[in-house]
Structure formats: structure tokens, C-alpha cells
C-alpha positions as CSV (number, residue, x, y, z in Angstrom):
1,X,112.9,60.9,120.3
2,X,115.9,61.0,118.1
3,X,119.1,62.3,119.6
4,X,121.3,65.1,118.2
5,X,118.8,66.5,115.8
6,X,117.7,69.4,118.0
7,X,119.5,72.8,118.0
8,X,121.4,73.9,121.1
9,X,119.2,75.8,123.5
10,X,120.8,78.8,125.3
11,X,118.8,79.6,128.4
12,X,120.6,82.9,128.9
13,X,120.8,84.3,125.4
14,X,121.8,88.0,125.3
15,X,119.5,90.4,123.3
16,X,120.6,94.0,122.5
17,X,118.2,96.6,121.2
18,X,119.1,99.7,119.2
19,X,118.0,101.9,122.1
20,X,120.7,100.4,124.3
21,X,118.6,98.0,126.3
22,X,120.0,94.6,127.0
23,X,118.2,91.6,128.5
24,X,118.4,87.8,128.5
25,X,116.0,85.2,127.4
26,X,116.0,81.6,126.2
27,X,116.7,81.0,122.5
28,X,118.5,78.8,120.0
29,X,120.8,81.7,119.2
30,X,123.5,82.7,121.7
31,X,123.0,86.5,121.1
32,X,121.2,88.8,118.7
33,X,120.3,92.4,118.1
34,X,116.8,93.8,117.6
35,X,115.6,97.1,116.3
36,X,112.8,97.7,118.8
37,X,112.0,96.4,122.2
38,X,109.4,96.9,124.9
39,X,111.4,99.7,126.4
40,X,111.4,101.9,123.2
41,X,108.2,100.7,121.4
42,X,105.6,103.5,121.1
43,X,102.8,101.2,122.3
44,X,104.5,100.5,125.6
45,X,106.0,104.0,126.1
46,X,102.7,105.8,125.5
47,X,104.2,107.9,122.8
48,X,102.2,106.3,119.9
49,X,101.2,108.5,117.1
50,X,98.8,108.0,114.2
51,X,100.8,107.9,111.0
52,X,98.6,109.6,108.5
53,X,99.8,108.4,105.1
54,X,98.4,110.5,102.3
55,X,95.5,111.8,104.4
56,X,93.9,108.4,104.9
57,X,92.9,109.0,108.5
58,X,91.3,112.3,107.6
59,X,89.5,110.8,104.6
60,X,88.1,108.0,106.9
61,X,86.9,110.6,109.4
62,X,85.2,112.6,106.7
63,X,83.4,109.4,105.4
64,X,82.4,108.4,108.9
65,X,81.0,111.9,109.6
66,X,79.0,111.9,106.3
67,X,77.5,108.5,107.2
68,X,76.5,109.7,110.7
69,X,74.9,112.8,109.2
70,X,73.1,110.7,106.7
71,X,71.6,108.6,109.5
72,X,70.5,111.8,111.3
73,X,68.7,113.0,108.2
74,X,66.9,109.7,107.7
75,X,65.8,109.8,111.4
76,X,64.5,113.4,110.9
77,X,62.7,112.4,107.7
78,X,61.0,109.5,109.5
79,X,59.8,111.8,112.3
80,X,58.6,114.3,109.8
81,X,56.6,111.7,107.9
82,X,55.1,110.4,111.1
83,X,54.0,114.0,112.0
84,X,52.4,114.4,108.6
85,X,50.4,111.2,108.8
């Protein structure tokens, strides 16, 4: 392996989050700042919200509901045809 081509590895690099949390980890940078960490991320805090951009979530739910209703109608039609036969 060639010598002196690898970056310096800092085993106790300091990380600072916008929320105020600080922790250490191994990195090739001595210190850096992040915008979001596990302490303030909605997934980890349980405060996640569905971001409904231009009603996309509601439109999806409407489409899914219509498909489910369509399946029910076809089942009913099959049963009705069987009774008629």
C-alpha cells in the first residue's frame, strides 16, 4: 500500500447540529456542522408529519378508494350473475 496518499483520520471528530446536539465520531474532517441529527429528526422523535404538497396525498387516497369500490362492484356483479344462472 502506498504511503502518504490517505487523508488524515480523526477518531474523535466533533459534530454539531443546528438543534444544539454535539457528538463525536470518526471522520476525515476534524469537525463539521449538520442541519439535522437523530435527536431532532422527525422519524426518530416520533413527530413525523405527512407533507401534503398540492393535495397529492388526498388525491392518492381518492384514487385508492375508487379502485376499492370498483373491486366491490365487480364482486357484486359476479355474485349477481351466478344467482341468475
